VOPAGU-2260 file (C-alpha; in pm, 1 decimal, decimal comma):
REM VOPAGU-2260
SITE   aa  ch    i         X         Y         Z
SITE  MET   A    0    2087,9    2579,8    1242,1
SITE  GLU   A    1    2122,8    2405,8     906,4
SITE  ASP   A    2    1741,7    2378,2     883,7
SITE  LEU   A    3    1708,2    2751,5     942,2
SITE  LYS   A    4    1959,9    2826,8     667,4
SITE  ASN   A    5    1761,5    2605,2     430,2
SITE  TRP   A    6    1443,5    2792,2     521,7
SITE  ASP   A    7    1609,3    3127,1     451,7
SITE  THR   A    8    1729,1    3005,0     111,4
SITE  ALA   A    9    1385,4    2866,0      18,3
SITE  LEU   A   10    1197,7    3178,4     123,9
SITE  GLU   A   11    1440,1    3397,9     -65,0
SITE  ARG   A   12    1411,1    3180,9    -376,7
SITE  TRP   A   13    1033,0    3202,6    -368,6
SITE  GLY   A   14    1033,6    3577,3    -303,8
SITE  LEU   A   15     836,1    3521,9      16,0
SITE  TRP   A   16    1040,1    3726,4     259,1
SITE  GLU   A   17     854,4    4036,7     140,7
SITE  GLU   A   18     979,2    4342,1     334,5
SITE  LYS   A   19    1214,5    4128,5     542,8
SITE  ILE   A   20    1424,4    4064,4     233,8
SITE  GLU   A   21    1610,0    4386,7     320,5
SITE  LEU   A   22    1739,6    4225,9     639,5
SITE  SER   A   23    2077,9    4060,6     642,9
SITE  HIS   A   24    2106,4    3682,1     624,6
SITE  GLU   A   25    2197,8    3678,6     994,9
SITE  ASP   A   26    1893,3    3887,0    1091,4
SITE  ARG   A   27    1658,5    3664,4     892,8
SITE  ILE   A   28    1804,0    3358,1    1066,3
SITE  SER   A   29    1752,2    3535,8    1398,9
SITE  PHE   A   30    1387,1    3599,2    1306,8
SITE  LEU   A   31    1330,8    3232,4    1226,4
SITE  GLN   A   32    1504,1    3124,7    1544,8
SITE  ASN   A   33    1342,5    3370,6    1785,9
SITE  SER   A   34    1006,8    3475,8    1641,8
SITE  CYS   A   35     926,9    3130,7    1500,4
SITE  GLY   A   36    1083,2    2935,9    1784,2
SITE  GLY   A   37    1338,6    2776,0    1554,7
SITE  GLU   A   38    1093,8    2490,9    1496,1
SITE  ASN   A   39     986,9    2376,8    1151,4
SITE  ARG   A   40     621,4    2349,2    1247,7
SITE  SER   A   41     619,6    2700,8    1395,1
SITE  ILE   A   42     783,9    2837,6    1083,0
SITE  VAL   A   43     524,1    2666,4     866,3
SITE  LEU   A   44     237,2    2810,3    1069,0
SITE  SER   A   45     395,0    3156,3    1085,1
SITE  LEU   A   46     476,2    3182,3     715,9
SITE  PHE   A   47     254,8    2949,8     509,8
SITE  ARG   A   48     -67,7    3095,8     649,0
SITE  THR   A   49       0,1    3448,1     527,0
SITE  SER   A   50    -220,2    3553,9     236,4
SITE  ASN   A   51      55,2    3583,3     -25,7
SITE  ILE   A   52     214,3    3250,2      54,3
SITE  GLY   A   53    -122,9    3082,9      80,6
SITE  LYS   A   54    -208,8    3214,9    -264,6
SITE  ARG   A   55     109,6    3066,4    -411,9
SITE  ILE   A   56      35,8    2731,1    -248,9
SITE  ASP   A   57    -315,0    2736,9    -396,6
SITE  GLN   A   58    -166,1    2806,5    -739,8
SITE  ILE   A   59      59,5    2500,5    -709,9
SITE  VAL   A   60    -227,8    2277,0    -597,3
SITE  SER   A   61    -455,3    2414,0    -868,1
SITE  PHE   A   62    -202,4    2336,1   -1139,6
SITE  PHE   A   63    -127,0    1979,8   -1034,1
SITE  ILE   A   64    -466,9    1866,6    -906,7
SITE  LYS   A   65    -746,9    2099,1   -1012,7
SITE  SER   A   66    -663,6    2192,4   -1369,5
SITE  GLY   A   67    -334,4    2039,8   -1475,4
SITE  GLY   A   68    -431,6    1673,9   -1454,8
SITE  HIS   A   69    -101,6    1584,9   -1289,4
SITE  SER   A   70    -238,3    1456,7    -956,6
SITE  ARG   A   71     -34,6    1133,0    -959,3
SITE  THR   A   72     283,9    1324,7   -1036,5
SITE  PHE   A   73     208,5    1572,5    -757,6
SITE  ALA   A   74     159,4    1286,7    -510,6
SITE  ALA   A   75     497,3    1149,1    -615,8
SITE  LEU   A   76     669,3    1487,7    -582,1
SITE  LEU   A   77     526,5    1544,6    -235,3
SITE  THR   A   78     627,7    1193,8    -127,4
SITE  SER   A   79     981,2    1249,6    -252,6
SITE  SER   A   80    1007,6    1586,6     -76,0
SITE  LEU   A   81     863,7    1450,6     247,0
SITE  CYS   A   82    1108,1    1160,1     271,4
SITE  GLN   A   83    1411,1    1384,2     211,3
SITE  GLN   A   84    1478,0    1262,7    -142,4
SITE  HIS   A   85    1491,7     890,3     -57,9
SITE  VAL   A   86    1317,4     848,3    -392,0
SITE  SER   A   87    1492,0     997,4    -694,7
SITE  TRP   A   88    1305,9    1185,5    -965,4
SITE  GLU   A   89    1450,3     949,1   -1225,5
SITE  SER   A   90    1294,8     654,0   -1043,5
SITE  LEU   A   91     956,9     826,6   -1020,4
SITE  VAL   A   92     954,0     899,1   -1392,1
SITE  SER   A   93    1022,5     533,7   -1468,7
SITE  TRP   A   94     796,3     372,8   -1209,1
SITE  LEU   A   95     493,0     597,4   -1266,7
SITE  ASP   A   96     529,2     642,4   -1644,4
SITE  ILE   A   97     552,0    1020,0   -1609,1
SITE  ASP   A   98     567,1    1212,6   -1937,1
SITE  GLU   A   99     833,0    1455,2   -1819,4
SITE  GLN   A  100     846,6    1652,5   -2144,1
SITE  SER   A  101     472,8    1713,8   -2139,2
SITE  LEU   A  102     482,3    1803,6   -1770,7
SITE  ARG   A  103     758,4    2059,4   -1813,7
SITE  ARG   A  104     577,9    2209,1   -2112,0
SITE  ASP   A  105     259,0    2249,8   -1908,2
SITE  ILE   A  106     450,9    2403,1   -1616,7
SITE  SER   A  107     626,1    2652,2   -1844,9
SITE  ALA   A  108     288,8    2777,8   -1965,1
SITE  SER   A  109     142,1    2804,5   -1614,1
SITE  GLU   A  110     142,3    3074,1   -1346,3
SITE  ILE   A  111     382,4    2870,8   -1131,1
SITE  ALA   A  112     655,5    2851,9   -1397,0
SITE  ASP   A  113     883,5    3080,3   -1194,7
SITE  LEU   A  114     896,9    2828,4    -909,7
SITE  PHE   A  115    1071,0    2569,9   -1125,7
SITE  GLY   A  116    1425,6    2600,2   -1255,0
SITE  ASN   A  117    1545,8    2468,2   -1587,9
SITE  GLY   A  118    1837,7    2272,8   -1447,7
SITE  ARG   A  119    1884,2    1909,3   -1370,2
SITE  ASN   A  120    1705,6    1927,9   -1032,7
SITE  TRP   A  121    1417,0    2138,7   -1159,6
SITE  ASN   A  122    1164,7    1917,9    -979,3
SITE  GLY   A  123    1302,0    1993,6    -632,0
SITE  PHE   A  124    1072,9    2293,1    -589,0
SITE  THR   A  125     954,8    2226,3    -236,6
SITE  SER   A  126    1068,8    2121,6     110,6
SITE  ALA   A  127     957,7    1847,7     348,7
SITE  GLN   A  128     779,9    2107,4     562,4
SITE  LEU   A  129     588,3    2260,5     271,0
SITE  ALA   A  130     498,8    1915,5     136,9
SITE  GLU   A  131     355,0    1817,0     474,5
SITE  TYR   A  132     162,6    2143,7     495,0
SITE  ILE   A  133       6,4    2090,7     151,2
SITE  LEU   A  134     -90,0    1734,2     238,4
SITE  ARG   A  135    -252,7    1849,6     562,3
SITE  THR   A  136    -441,9    2151,0     432,6
SITE  ARG   A  137    -512,8    2098,8      62,1
SITE  TYR   A  138    -573,8    1726,2      14,7
SITE  VAL   A  139    -930,7    1594,5      12,0
SITE  ALA   A  140   -1044,3    1230,0      25,5
SITE  GLU   A  141   -1020,2    1175,1    -350,5
SITE  ASP   A  142    -667,3    1315,7    -356,3
SITE  LYS   A  143    -567,6    1086,5     -70,6
SITE  ASP   A  144    -695,5     783,4    -261,7
SITE  THR   A  145    -455,0     879,7    -538,9
SITE  LEU   A  146    -181,4     928,2    -282,2
SITE  VAL   A  147    -234,1     576,3    -143,1
SITE  GLU   A  148    -211,1     425,4    -491,7
SITE  VAL   A  149      98,0     624,0    -592,3
SITE  PHE   A  150     280,2     573,5    -262,8
SITE  SER   A  151     212,6     198,9    -260,8
SITE  THR   A  152     354,5     175,6    -613,6
SITE  ILE   A  153     666,8     367,2    -508,5
SITE  VAL   A  154     730,8     138,2    -210,5
SITE  LEU   A  155     673,7    -178,0    -413,1
SITE  CYS   A  156     909,7     -59,4    -687,4
SITE  THR   A  157    1169,9      39,1    -429,2
SITE  ALA   A  158    1150,1    -312,1    -281,0
SITE  GLU   A  159    1194,1    -469,2    -623,5
SITE  SER   A  160    1494,7    -245,4    -693,5
SITE  ALA   A  161    1648,5    -351,4    -361,1
SITE  THR   A  162    1742,6    -681,6    -525,1
SITE  ASP   A  163    1964,0    -501,2    -776,6
SITE  GLY   A  164    2319,2    -627,7    -737,4
SITE  ARG   A  165    2476,0    -287,9    -803,8
SITE  LEU   A  166    2248,5     -35,3    -631,0
SITE  GLY   A  167    2045,7    -265,8    -407,1
SITE  ALA   A  168    2197,3    -136,5     -83,0
SITE  ILE   A  169    2076,1     216,9    -154,8
SITE  PHE   A  170    1723,6     102,0    -232,1
SITE  ARG   A  171    1718,7    -114,7      82,7
SITE  GLU   A  172    1796,7     190,7     295,3
SITE  ASN   A  173    1531,1     389,9     112,8
SITE  LEU   A  174    1281,3     109,7     170,6
SITE  LYS   A  175    1335,5     130,8     547,7
SITE  GLU   A  176    1238,1     497,0     545,1
SITE  LEU   A  177     934,9     450,8     323,7
SITE  MET   A  178     788,2     165,7     531,2
SITE  LYS   A  179     807,9     354,7     860,9
SITE  PHE   A  180     471,7     405,2    1026,0
SITE  ARG   A  181     566,0     754,4    1148,1
SITE  PHE   A  182     655,7     856,5     793,6
SITE  MET   A  183     317,7     737,1     673,1
SITE  THR   A  184     143,6     951,2     937,0
SITE  ARG   A  185     324,5    1253,0     794,5
SITE  LEU   A  186     219,3    1154,1     445,1
SITE  LEU   A  187    -140,6    1048,1     507,6
SITE  GLY   A  188    -224,7    1202,1     845,5
SITE  ASP   A  189    -277,1    1068,8    1196,3
SITE  ASP   A  190    -654,1    1078,5    1253,7
SITE  SER   A  191    -886,3     777,0    1237,0
SITE  THR   A  192    -954,1     820,9     864,7
SITE  SER   A  193    -581,4     839,8     795,9
SITE  MET   A  194    -518,3     523,0     997,5
SITE  ALA   A  195    -758,5     339,2     765,8
SITE  LEU   A  196    -560,8     467,7     464,9
SITE  ILE   A  197    -232,6     356,7     622,8
SITE  ASN   A  198    -379,7      12,2     681,6
SITE  ARG   A  199    -471,0      -1,5     311,5
SITE  VAL   A  200    -108,7      70,3     224,0
SITE  TYR   A  201      28,6    -201,5     452,9
SITE  THR   A  202    -231,1    -451,1     329,0
SITE  ARG   A  203    -127,4    -382,2     -27,5
SITE  LEU   A  204     243,4    -405,8      51,7
SITE  ALA   A  205     194,0    -739,1     231,0
SITE  LYS   A  206     108,5    -896,6    -105,0
SITE  ALA   A  207     470,3    -857,0    -217,8
SITE  ARG   A  208     695,0   -1147,6    -116,5
SITE  LEU   A  209    1005,0    -928,4     -96,8
SITE  ILE   A  210     835,0    -704,6     156,8
SITE  ARG   A  211     671,6    -986,3     355,1
SITE  GLY   A  212    1016,1   -1129,3     422,3
SITE  ASN   A  213    1139,5    -805,0     579,6
SITE  PRO   A  214    1107,5    -789,6     960,9
SITE  GLN   A  215    1099,5    -409,7     942,4
SITE  PHE   A  216     772,3    -426,3     749,6
SITE  TRP   A  217     596,5    -634,8    1014,8
SITE  LEU   A  218     737,0    -416,0    1293,2
SITE  GLN   A  219     600,7    -100,4    1134,4
SITE  TYR   A  220     269,8    -268,8    1052,4
SITE  ALA   A  221     243,2    -372,5    1418,5
SITE  MET   A  222     306,5     -16,1    1532,8
SITE  SER   A  223      24,4     106,9    1310,8
SITE  ARG   A  224    -215,7    -146,4    1461,3
SITE  MET   A  225    -112,1     -56,3    1814,8
SITE  GLU   A  226    -198,6     304,9    1734,9
SITE  VAL   A  227    -564,3     210,4    1681,4
SITE  GLY   A  228    -577,7     -36,1    1971,7
SITE  ASP   A  229    -573,3    -351,4    1759,5
SITE  LEU   A  230    -336,4    -526,2    2000,0
SITE  LEU   A  231    -418,3    -877,9    1878,9
SITE  SER   A  232    -300,1    -804,7    1523,8
SITE  ALA   A  233      -7,1    -602,7    1656,0
SITE  GLU   A  234     112,4    -895,3    1866,8
SITE  THR   A  235      86,7   -1131,2    1569,1
SITE  TYR   A  236     289,7    -897,0    1349,9
SITE  LEU   A  237     551,9    -838,4    1620,7
SITE  ASN   A  238     595,8   -1213,2    1662,2
SITE  THR   A  239     636,6   -1244,0    1284,1
SITE  ALA   A  240     893,7    -963,2    1284,9
SITE  TYR   A  241    1084,8   -1125,9    1570,7
SITE  GLY   A  242    1085,9   -1463,5    1396,2
SITE  LEU   A  243    1221,5   -1311,7    1074,8
SITE  ALA   A  244    1484,1   -1118,1    1272,0
SITE  LYS   A  245    1601,4   -1436,6    1443,6
SITE  GLU   A  246    1620,0   -1606,7    1105,1
SITE  ARG   A  247    1860,2   -1335,1     989,6
SITE  GLY   A  248    2076,1   -1385,6    1298,7
SITE  GLN   A  249    2346,7   -1129,4    1368,7
SITE  ASN   A  250    2265,2    -945,8    1046,8
SITE  TYR   A  251    1954,1    -793,5    1203,6
SITE  SER   A  252    1910,6    -631,9    1545,3
SITE  PRO   A  253    1579,8    -725,1    1713,2
SITE  PHE   A  254    1596,0    -451,2    1976,3
SITE  GLN   A  255    1335,9    -222,0    1818,6
SITE  ILE   A  256    1100,0    -517,2    1795,4
SITE  MET   A  257    1163,8    -600,0    2162,0
SITE  ASP   A  258    1097,9    -237,7    2257,9
SITE  GLN   A  259     759,2    -240,3    2085,2
SITE  ARG   A  260     674,2    -583,8    2224,0
SITE  SER   A  261     739,6    -464,8    2579,4
SITE  ARG   A  262     506,9    -168,6    2527,4
SITE  LEU   A  263     240,3    -396,9    2384,8
SITE  TYR   A  264     260,0    -633,4    2682,9
SITE  PHE   A  265     216,7    -350,5    2934,5
SITE  ARG   A  266     -81,3    -213,9    2737,2
SITE  LYS   A  267    -230,8    -560,0    2691,7
SITE  ASN   A  268    -220,2    -630,0    3067,2
SITE  THR   A  269    -371,7    -298,2    3176,1
SITE  GLY   A  270    -745,0    -263,9    3238,0
SITE  LEU   A  271    -815,0    -637,3    3260,5
SITE  SER   A  272   -1105,0    -791,1    3448,3
SITE  ILE   A  273    -879,1   -1085,6    3531,4
SITE  LYS   A  274    -527,8   -1113,9    3672,1
SITE  PHE   A  275    -255,1   -1002,2    3436,6
SITE  ASN   A  276     -25,1   -1242,1    3251,1
SITE  VAL   A  277     286,9   -1264,2    3466,4
SITE  ILE   A  278     493,6   -1428,7    3191,7
SITE  GLU   A  279     424,3   -1143,9    2949,6
SITE  ILE   A  280     515,3    -878,4    3206,0
SITE  GLN   A  281     835,1   -1061,5    3293,7
SITE  GLN   A  282     918,2   -1077,9    2921,8
SITE  ALA   A  283     855,7    -703,1    2887,4
SITE  ILE   A  284    1087,9    -631,7    3180,4
SITE  ALA   A  285    1354,2    -858,7    3028,8
SITE  ASP   A  286    1322,0    -691,1    2688,0
SITE  LEU   A  287    1368,4    -342,8    2831,8
SITE  GLY   A  288    1657,9    -466,3    3044,0
SITE  ALA   A  289    1826,2    -599,3    2730,2
SITE  LEU   A  290    1782,6    -258,7    2567,3
SITE  LEU   A  291    1955,5     -97,8    2863,2
SITE  ASP   A  292    2249,5    -331,6    2813,1
SITE  ASP   A  293    2278,4    -237,8    2445,2
SITE  PRO   A  294    2520,0      56,3    2400,6
SITE  GLU   A  295    2349,8     152,8    2073,5
SITE  SER   A  296    2004,0     177,4    2229,6
SITE  GLU   A  297    1871,9     534,0    2265,4
SITE  VAL   A  298    1754,8     628,8    2612,5
SITE  ILE   A  299    1448,8     819,3    2489,0
SITE  TYR   A  300    1281,8     495,3    2378,5
SITE  LEU   A  301    1326,4     342,2    2722,8
SITE  PHE   A  302    1173,7     647,8    2886,5
SITE  ARG   A  303     878,1     634,9    2647,2
SITE  SER   A  304     780,6     301,5    2800,7
SITE  THR   A  305     741,4     456,5    3146,2
SITE  PRO   A  306     386,3     596,9    3099,7
SITE  LEU   A  307     269,8     249,1    2998,3
SITE  ILE   A  308     445,7      96,7    3299,0
SITE  ARG   A  309     283,6     360,4    3522,3
SITE  ASP   A  310     -63,4     279,8    3387,2
SITE  PHE   A  311      -5,0     -92,0    3439,7
SITE  VAL   A  312     120,2     -46,1    3794,8
SITE  ASP   A  313    -164,5     190,0    3888,7
SITE  ASP   A  314    -417,5     -57,6    3751,4
SITE  GLN   A  315    -267,9    -379,7    3886,4
SITE  ILE   A  316     -88,9    -270,3    4204,3
SITE  ASP   A  317    -301,5    -496,4    4426,4
SITE  ASN   A  318    -224,1    -799,6    4207,6
SITE  ILE   A  319     152,5    -754,4    4167,1
SITE  ASP   A  320     358,4    -982,7    4390,3
SITE  GLN   A  321     680,7    -871,4    4554,9
SITE  ASP   A  322     910,0   -1035,8    4299,1
SITE  VAL   A  323     747,3    -857,0    4005,5
SITE  LYS   A  324     739,3    -529,8    4201,8
SITE  ALA   A  325    1110,1    -560,8    4269,9
SITE  SER   A  326    1184,8    -634,7    3905,3
SITE  ILE   A  327     988,1    -335,8    3778,7
SITE  LEU   A  328    1140,4    -108,1    4042,0
SITE  ALA   A  329    1493,7    -218,4    3953,8
SITE  LEU   A  330    1421,6    -157,7    3584,7
SITE  LEU   A  331    1289,3     193,5    3648,6
SITE  ILE   A  332    1590,2     284,2    3859,5
SITE  ARG   A  333    1819,6     172,7    3577,9
SITE  ILE   A  334    1619,8     376,1    3325,4
SITE  LYS   A  335    1640,7     680,9    3553,3
SITE  GLU   A  336    2016,8     640,4    3585,7
SITE  ALA   A  337    2052,4     608,9    3206,8
SITE  GLY   A  338    1886,3     949,2    3167,2
SITE  GLU   A  339    2093,0    1132,5    3424,5
SITE  GLY   A  340    2312,1    1406,9    3289,0
SITE  TYR   A  341    2058,5    1516,7    3026,6
SITE  ARG   A  342    1856,7    1831,8    3075,8
SITE  ASN   A  343    1641,8    1714,0    2787,0
SITE  LEU   A  344    1662,0    1355,5    2668,7
SITE  PRO   A  345    1821,1    1324,4    2322,1
SITE  ARG   A  346    1560,8    1326,9    2040,8
SITE  SER   A  347    1280,8    1414,1    2285,3
SITE  GLN   A  348    1001,7    1648,5    2180,7
SITE  LYS   A  349     936,6    1981,6    2343,1
SITE  GLY   A  350     818,0    1927,1    2700,4
SITE  GLU   A  351     838,6    1548,6    2667,9
SITE  THR   A  352    1133,2    1493,6    2902,5
SITE  ALA   A  353     956,2    1643,1    3204,3
SITE  LYS   A  354     642,8    1432,8    3144,2
SITE  LEU   A  355     838,9    1109,8    3107,1
SITE  ARG   A  356    1046,5    1173,5    3417,8
SITE  LYS   A  357     731,8    1243,1    3616,8
SITE  ALA   A  358     573,3     919,1    3493,7
SITE  LEU   A  359     884,3     733,0    3607,3
SITE  SER   A  360     902,2     897,3    3951,6
SITE  ASP   A  361     529,3     850,7    4013,7
SITE  THR   A  362     558,7     480,1    3933,2
SITE  VAL   A  363     855,3     438,6    4164,8
SITE  LEU   A  364     659,2     598,2    4448,7
SITE  THR   A  365     360,6     373,7    4382,9
SITE  LEU   A  366     578,7      62,3    4389,7
SITE  GLN   A  367     754,9     170,0    4706,4
SITE  TYR   A  368     453,9     285,8    4906,3
SITE  GLY   A  369     145,7     166,4    4717,4
């Protein structure tokens, strides 16, 4: 509901409600919730594609990229909006050598001047949803090259600031968000070309010692390599992440690394021309079992392993001995029990719960009668 209220405020500020501006606040919220499905992506598609809104978006892009010569600043603004302000405007000005006075002067003389206030937070003109929409629909290859350079600089500067004795904790939390693979797919895209750009970012970040020593970096890098099927590199990076996590001891939880490692092992041992690696499968089962024992572990991540387990079992059913069958079956039963009581698993996507539960039940049947 809070997201819908924010949408109403933004649309009103931009004058984009058009004739619906005469509706009450409650009726506009009802429109967003019912006609747009209450989902950010649906709202974006329903509203940003209209001719008037599309024209305003084109005006913004034209100012920053086409005619204004502020492409690096625009990349920084979109990054900041997309990551929910985990990067402050003050930091961007310093790190990217932005001439704020010149920028504000150019904006004031442009056709988008009305979108920017004169107050302290004048730069917060957009939302995460609008930023993502602009990145998806208005950025070409050359713009994305600039985005890679600017974003890499932001992450590297955030890492350096994380050593600050006074504000380091804040920058360390921000760094976690910026290094996430899923965030980078929102920033750069999720097709094959985008994956190559994301790999460029991680390769550049790996040159910084402060980042190389962070297990979260290697975990996220591994996830990006798994996405493109580079399981060999992913396994190397996961092992590096696990080693760094162990070095930190109780100060760092390795459970997310173990979750990804279990998924990698099931993928790695599916579709082989030779017998699967029993030790790796046993390790994957143990890792997921440990996650089940952790009260802070979220059940959705356990369920997301079930399609990979199903594929492995379907592929290797004739090669799985009774002990391994029993271990997998016991694990799946525990996962099923952990999800009982939820109509939709917490943090699941629309329609995801039903698919994951079916993958689990199909695998159980295969193990019992296959």
